[in-house]
N, C-alpha and C positions, 0 to 999 in steps of 0.2 A: 419803500419795499426793500427787503433784505432776504438773503438765502437762509433757509432754516436748517440747522444741524440736526440730523437724525439721532434718536437715542439708540442705545446698545440693543434694546429690545426690538426696535423697529428694524434694525439692521439684521438682526438674527432671523426675524420672520421672514426676510427676503433673500436669506443667504442660500447659495448654490455652490456645489463643488466647482472649483475653477475650470477643471478638465471637462466639464459639461457645458460650458458657455463659450460664446465667441464675444470677446470684448470689443465694444464699439468706442468711438471717441467719447470722453466723458462729457464734453459739450460740442454739439454739432453745429449750432447756429449762434455763436456769441454775438453780441452788438458789435464788438470791434476786437480785432487781433492787432494789437500795437506791439512792434518789435523795436529793440534797441540794437544799434550797431556799435561796434568797437567799445564795449563796456568792460572788458577785461584787460588788465595791464599786460598779461603775457601774450594775448592775441594781437594788441596793438604792436608789440614788437615784431610780429610777423609781417606787418605792412601789406596785408592782402590787397587793399583797395588803392594803393599807391598814394594815399593822403599823407604819408610820412608818419612818424612815430609820435607826434604831438598828442597829448592827453586831453580829450575834449573837456571844455569847461561846463558844458551842458549836455544832457543826453542827445544823442543822434537818433531819431526815430523815423520809422517808416511803418506802413500798414499793409497787412495781408488780407485778402478776401477770405470769407469763411468757406468758399469752395475748395481751398487748399487743404482743409482738414481731412484726415484720416485717423483710424484708431491703431491700437496695438495689433500686429499681426497682419494688417492690410498692406497692400502692395503700393510702393512708390512708383508712379509711372514716369519713365524716362523717355521723353520724346526722342526719336531717333536723331533729329536735327540738333538736339543738345549734346555737345561734346564734352563739357566740363562740369559734370554733375558733382555736387559737393554737400557735405553734411555739416550741421551745426548744432551740437548739443546745448540746450538751453533750459534753465530753470524758468518756469512760467508761473506767474501770479494769476490767480482767479479772484476777481474782485467779488465782494459780497454785499457791498453797499454803495450808494452813490457818493461820489467824492468830487467836490469842487473847491479849489483853493485851500486844500488841507496841508498841514505842516507835516513834516516827516514823523513826529510824534503821533499825530492824529491818524496817520495812514495805517497804522497796525489794525485799528478797530475797523478799518474799511475792507480788509483782506479776508476773504473766505478761506482760501487755502492755496495749494501749490500743485502743480503737476509738471510733466516733462513735455517740452516741445522740441522737434527736430526742424530747424529752419533750413530745409532743403533749398539749395540755390544753384541756379544755372550760371556758373561763373563767366562763361563766355559771353553771355548776354548782359548780366549785371555790370561787368566791367567795362562794356562798351557804351553803355547808356550813362546819361548824366545822373539820373537817379536809379534806385535799386529795385522798384516795384515790379518791373516786368519780369526780371530774372528770378524773383522770389514768389511769384504769384500763379505758376502753373497749378492746375488741379493736383491734388495729392501731395503738394510741397510743404505741408505742415502736419506731419504725424504728432499726435497728442496722446498722452496716457501714461501708464495704463489705467490711472485713477486720478482722483483729486484728493489730496491729503489735507485735512483741516489745519489751519495755522496753529492751533493748540497742540497739535501732534508734532510740530516743527518748531521748537522754542527759539532756535537760533538759525534762521535761514541765511545768515551771513557767513556760516562756516560749515558748508556741506560739500562733500567730494562729488565730483562730476566726471564721469568717464565715458568714453565711446570706443567701441570695437567694430571693426569692419572685417568681416570673415574670421573673427577670433583674433585678430590683430589690434593691440591697444594703440589707439591713435590720440585720443584726448584724455588727459589725466590731470585734473586741476581741482580747484576749490573756489567756492563762491567768495572766499576772503579776497580773491583777486579781482572782484568787481571794483569799478571806479565809482559807480553810484549804486548803493545797496538798494534792496527792495523797497525800503520805506522812503528813501529819497527819490527813487523813480516814481512812486505814486505822487509824491508831493510835486515833482517838477511837471509831470503830465497833467495833474489836476489843475495846474496854473493855465494850461493851454486849452484843455477840453474837459467836459464833464465826463467822469468815469461812471460807469453804470455797473449794477450786478450782472455777473457772468462775463464781463469784458476779460479778455486774456492779454497779459502782458508778458511778452518774451524778453527776458533780461539780458540777452547777449550770450555769445559763446567764448570759451576759453581758447587757448592755443592748441594747435594740432589739426586744424582743418586740412583737407586733402590738398588744397591749392598751395599750401605753404610748406608741405613736406619736402625734405631734402634727401638725396641730391635732385630729386624731380618730384613734381606733384603726383598725387594718386587720386584719381577721380573715380566716382562710382560707376560701375558697369553693370550690365544685365546680369541678374543672379546674385549680386552681392547682398549680404545680410548686415544691417546696420543695427547695432545694439547700444543703447544708451542707459546708463545707471545713474541716478541721483540718490544720494544718501537719504533715507527716511521715506522716499517715494516708491521706489521699485525699478522695474526695467521696462524699457520701451524698445520693442524690436520690429523691424520692418525689412521686406525684401524689395530690391529694385527689379523692376520688369521694364524692359525696353519695348516701346511700341512704335511702329512706323505710321505716320500721319500722312 
């Protein structure tokens, strides 16, 4: 089974003015959300995790639950006990076909398209745990959107600008050329470990400029902050931070 690409006539038949709708996440219940850590050379230089600046020889992966997903315009919920909330702009792969033990060359035909994922992270929790799952798995910690762009509309995903603003201040300004493992190599490596399925989401890592690494001191997300991410060819994903006392 694979995802079907809609024709232009089918798209036009269901078109509505953007200001008349509320965008939901383009995928709400993917089979898996697989994320890469430390996949940008410029991000490794920041040494956020304290692992040093060694370049990984294989992808570093972790998984987020689908309950982290929200769409464009929805609120990122910051629990009041989380003191170091951070953003991570990421190009996300959306799988279109089953993939197991595929080569990097074969991976292209298995990809349906691309979207934006903000890998929201509670740094104070992530960095005191041995692994990263808890600090990255709170509800609303994976804004996704605003849409999925099919792979034929992005002929070169290895050379896209990726930028993040917080309250209008530019924080991340990089390009997917800085990836250590490109999108096709990522699918190849992951498919050697697990079967990738249609609608799986793969977040490909974040570039330099996360709040934790800013100088002279970190800048973490606070109640009311607006995070806006742009990736070339895909669009803009924007979400507001709302603090809630639990």
